[in-house]
N, CA and C atoms as an extended XYZ file, in Angstrom:
213
Properties=species:S:1:pos:R:3:atomname:S:1:resname:S:1:resid:I:1 pbc="F F F"
N       -95.593       52.121      181.000 N   MET     1
C       -96.031       50.768      181.256 CA  MET     1
C       -95.083       49.814      180.531 C   MET     1
N       -94.560       48.862      181.238 N   SER     2
C       -93.610       47.938      180.623 CA  SER     2
C       -94.329       46.920      179.747 C   SER     2
N       -93.565       46.303      178.877 N   ARG     3
C       -94.135       45.323      177.944 CA  ARG     3
C       -94.739       44.138      178.701 C   ARG     3
N       -94.088       43.708      179.774 N   LEU     4
C       -94.577       42.582      180.552 CA  LEU     4
C       -95.921       42.902      181.195 C   LEU     4
N       -96.082       44.142      181.632 N   GLU     5
C       -97.349       44.536      182.241 CA  GLU     5
C       -98.472       44.541      181.213 C   GLU     5
N       -98.138       44.823      179.946 N   ARG     6
C       -99.156       44.842      178.900 CA  ARG     6
C       -99.521       43.433      178.429 C   ARG     6
N       -98.650       42.461      178.652 N   THR     7
C       -98.924       41.084      178.252 CA  THR     7
C       -99.921       40.484      179.231 C   THR     7
N      -100.930       39.865      178.685 N   SER     8
C      -101.920       39.270      179.583 CA  SER     8
C      -101.331       38.016      180.222 C   SER     8
N      -101.545       37.856      181.508 N   TRP     9
C      -101.007       36.716      182.245 CA  TRP     9
C      -101.576       35.389      181.759 C   TRP     9
N      -102.822       35.321      181.315 N   PRO    10
C      -103.292       34.034      180.774 CA  PRO    10
C      -102.477       33.585      179.565 C   PRO    10
N      -102.031       34.517      178.729 N   LYS    11
C      -101.210       34.145      177.578 CA  LYS    11
C       -99.863       33.613      178.036 C   LYS    11
N       -99.272       34.244      179.020 N   VAL    12
C       -97.987       33.802      179.550 CA  VAL    12
C       -98.145       32.427      180.190 C   VAL    12
N       -99.201       32.244      180.950 N   SER    13
C       -99.441       30.956      181.592 CA  SER    13
C       -99.644       29.858      180.559 C   SER    13
N      -100.355       30.162      179.494 N   LEU    14
C      -100.589       29.193      178.433 CA  LEU    14
C       -99.271       28.826      177.742 C   LEU    14
N       -98.405       29.788      177.526 N   ALA    15
C       -97.109       29.524      176.900 CA  ALA    15
C       -96.245       28.625      177.788 C   ALA    15
N       -96.228       28.896      179.073 N   VAL    16
C       -95.457       28.070      180.009 CA  VAL    16
C       -96.015       26.657      180.041 C   VAL    16
N       -97.317       26.522      180.063 N   LEU    17
C       -97.955       25.207      180.065 CA  LEU    17
C       -97.622       24.442      178.791 C   LEU    17
N       -97.580       25.102      177.651 N   ALA    18
C       -97.250       24.459      176.382 CA  ALA    18
C       -95.815       23.936      176.395 C   ALA    18
N       -94.891       24.718      176.933 N   VAL    19
C       -93.493       24.290      177.005 CA  VAL    19
C       -93.353       23.078      177.911 C   VAL    19
N       -94.020       23.094      179.045 N   VAL    20
C       -93.961       21.961      179.971 CA  VAL    20
C       -94.554       20.713      179.318 C   VAL    20
N       -95.650       20.861      178.608 N   ALA    21
C       -96.283       19.725      177.943 CA  ALA    21
C       -95.376       19.143      176.866 C   ALA    21
N       -94.674       19.997      176.120 N   LEU    22
C       -93.761       19.511      175.095 CA  LEU    22
C       -92.591       18.747      175.702 C   LEU    22
N       -92.072       19.251      176.801 N   LEU    23
C       -90.955       18.571      177.452 CA  LEU    23
C       -91.385       17.256      178.081 C   LEU    23
N       -92.596       17.181      178.562 N   ALA    24
C       -93.097       15.958      179.184 CA  ALA    24
C       -93.425       14.908      178.136 C   ALA    24
N       -93.521       15.294      176.878 N   GLY    25
C       -93.874       14.362      175.820 CA  GLY    25
C       -92.718       13.520      175.322 C   GLY    25
N       -91.564       13.623      175.943 N   CYS    26
C       -90.422       12.824      175.529 CA  CYS    26
C       -90.680       11.352      175.811 C   CYS    26
N       -90.140       10.507      174.952 N   ALA    27
C       -90.334        9.068      175.104 CA  ALA    27
C       -89.581        8.567      176.334 C   ALA    27
N       -90.187        7.658      177.093 N   PRO    28
C       -89.497        7.107      178.258 CA  PRO    28
C       -88.308        6.247      177.831 C   PRO    28
N       -87.270        6.256      178.628 N   VAL    29
C       -86.056        5.494      178.322 CA  VAL    29
C       -86.407        4.019      178.187 C   VAL    29
N       -85.932        3.426      177.103 N   GLY    30
C       -86.150        2.007      176.872 CA  GLY    30
C       -87.349        1.694      175.996 C   GLY    30
N       -88.188        2.688      175.710 N   SER    31
C       -89.346        2.441      174.851 CA  SER    31
C       -88.879        2.304      173.400 C   SER    31
N       -89.737        1.734      172.563 N   ALA    32
C       -89.388        1.558      171.147 CA  ALA    32
C       -89.127        2.910      170.492 C   ALA    32
N       -89.932        3.929      170.853 N   ARG    33
C       -89.743        5.269      170.280 CA  ARG    33
C       -88.416        5.872      170.726 C   ARG    33
N       -88.047        5.663      171.994 N   TRP    34
C       -86.785        6.177      172.499 CA  TRP    34
C       -85.623        5.518      171.765 C   TRP    34
N       -85.696        4.197      171.570 N   CYS    35
C       -84.639        3.477      170.848 CA  CYS    35
C       -84.509        4.004      169.421 C   CYS    35
N       -85.636        4.237      168.755 N   ALA    36
C       -85.606        4.762      167.388 CA  ALA    36
C       -84.998        6.166      167.360 C   ALA    36
N       -85.341        6.999      168.338 N   ASN    37
C       -84.766        8.347      168.416 CA  ASN    37
C       -83.258        8.289      168.641 C   ASN    37
N       -82.814        7.366      169.464 N   MET    38
C       -81.383        7.240      169.734 CA  MET    38
C       -80.636        6.730      168.505 C   MET    38
N       -81.249        5.813      167.744 N   LYS    39
C       -80.611        5.321      166.524 CA  LYS    39
C       -80.432        6.442      165.512 C   LYS    39
N       -81.365        7.384      165.494 N   ALA    40
C       -81.297        8.505      164.554 CA  ALA    40
C       -80.329        9.600      165.028 C   ALA    40
N       -80.067        9.655      166.317 N   LYS    41
C       -79.187       10.678      166.885 CA  LYS    41
C       -77.730       10.310      166.608 C   LYS    41
N       -76.890       11.269      166.181 N   PRO    42
C       -75.476       10.963      165.947 CA  PRO    42
C       -74.814       10.404      167.217 C   PRO    42
N       -74.040        9.345      167.044 N   LYS    43
C       -73.421        8.667      168.195 CA  LYS    43
C       -72.504        9.597      168.986 C   LYS    43
N       -71.912       10.557      168.333 N   GLY    44
C       -71.039       11.500      169.024 CA  GLY    44
C       -71.775       12.433      169.962 C   GLY    44
N       -73.100       12.543      169.786 N   ASP    45
C       -73.908       13.415      170.641 CA  ASP    45
C       -74.492       12.689      171.848 C   ASP    45
N       -74.276       11.379      171.933 N   TRP    46
C       -74.815       10.611      173.055 CA  TRP    46
C       -74.023       10.893      174.326 C   TRP    46
N       -74.716       10.912      175.451 N   THR    47
C       -74.016       10.982      176.734 CA  THR    47
C       -73.646        9.561      177.139 C   THR    47
N       -72.810        9.430      178.139 N   ALA    48
C       -72.428        8.099      178.621 CA  ALA    48
C       -73.655        7.349      179.139 C   ALA    48
N       -74.536        8.055      179.853 N   ASN    49
C       -75.740        7.415      180.385 CA  ASN    49
C       -76.675        6.961      179.267 C   ASN    49
N       -76.787        7.769      178.206 N   GLU    50
C       -77.629        7.375      177.071 CA  GLU    50
C       -77.078        6.126      176.399 C   GLU    50
N       -75.751        6.044      176.261 N   ALA    51
C       -75.139        4.869      175.639 CA  ALA    51
C       -75.382        3.616      176.475 C   ALA    51
N       -75.269        3.745      177.774 N   ILE    52
C       -75.519        2.603      178.669 CA  ILE    52
C       -76.980        2.184      178.585 C   ILE    52
N       -77.895        3.150      178.633 N   ASP    53
C       -79.321        2.835      178.549 CA  ASP    53
C       -79.674        2.218      177.199 C   ASP    53
N       -79.054        2.713      176.122 N   PHE    54
C       -79.314        2.158      174.794 CA  PHE    54
C       -78.873        0.700      174.745 C   PHE    54
N       -77.680        0.435      175.254 N   ALA    55
C       -77.180       -0.944      175.259 CA  ALA    55
C       -78.067       -1.843      176.117 C   ALA    55
N       -78.474       -1.327      177.258 N   LYS    56
C       -79.277       -2.121      178.189 CA  LYS    56
C       -80.673       -2.414      177.642 C   LYS    56
N       -81.312       -1.432      177.022 N   HIS    57
C       -82.713       -1.563      176.634 CA  HIS    57
C       -82.940       -1.883      175.159 C   HIS    57
N       -82.009       -1.502      174.298 N   CYS    58
C       -82.248       -1.626      172.853 CA  CYS    58
C       -81.386       -2.696      172.191 C   CYS    58
N       -80.215       -2.987      172.753 N   VAL    59
C       -79.305       -3.943      172.128 CA  VAL    59
C       -79.391       -5.305      172.801 C   VAL    59
N       -79.238       -5.315      174.116 N   LEU    60
C       -79.270       -6.571      174.858 CA  LEU    60
C       -80.712       -7.020      175.052 C   LEU    60
N       -80.963       -8.326      174.977 N   PRO    61
C       -82.339       -8.800      175.156 CA  PRO    61
C       -82.819       -8.583      176.586 C   PRO    61
N       -84.103       -8.372      176.702 N   ASP    62
C       -84.717       -8.183      178.014 CA  ASP    62
C       -85.079       -9.558      178.561 C   ASP    62
N       -84.404       -9.958      179.597 N   ASN    63
C       -84.630      -11.290      180.154 CA  ASN    63
C       -85.629      -11.292      181.302 C   ASN    63
N       -86.222      -10.138      181.627 N   ASP    64
C       -87.160      -10.076      182.746 CA  ASP    64
C       -88.368      -10.973      182.516 C   ASP    64
N       -88.835      -11.070      181.276 N   SER    65
C       -90.029      -11.864      181.003 CA  SER    65
C       -89.731      -13.358      181.061 C   SER    65
N       -88.448      -13.746      180.969 N   LYS    66
C       -88.074      -15.163      180.966 CA  LYS    66
C       -87.732      -15.661      182.356 C   LYS    66
N       -87.566      -14.755      183.304 N   LYS    67
C       -87.188      -15.155      184.652 CA  LYS    67
C       -88.345      -15.867      185.322 C   LYS    67
N       -87.991      -16.869      186.071 N   THR    68
C       -89.005      -17.563      186.867 CA  THR    68
C       -88.732      -17.284      188.313 C   THR    68
N       -89.773      -17.261      189.091 N   GLU    69
C       -89.602      -16.999      190.511 CA  GLU    69
C       -89.044      -18.237      191.193 C   GLU    69
N       -88.124      -18.035      192.135 N   PRO    70
C       -87.570      -19.194      192.866 CA  PRO    70
C       -88.659      -19.865      193.696 C   PRO    70
N       -88.556      -21.183      193.773 N   LYS    71
C       -89.560      -21.946      194.557 CA  LYS    71
C       -89.062      -22.239      195.929 C   LYS    71
């Protein structure tokens, strides 16, 4: 009997669910928590997309709330 056959499937399913839940718990891009995580991350480890998102959401002011609708 192989080791996998001896492992109960509910335990395996629970482990997979835990991993998915941990990965889904990442902060959304542009949130205060995401900005704080990026500030703590070494700049050399940033991807180009992360650097652009950081500049867009954390450095430059968000002007969406100041925009007025055209009349």
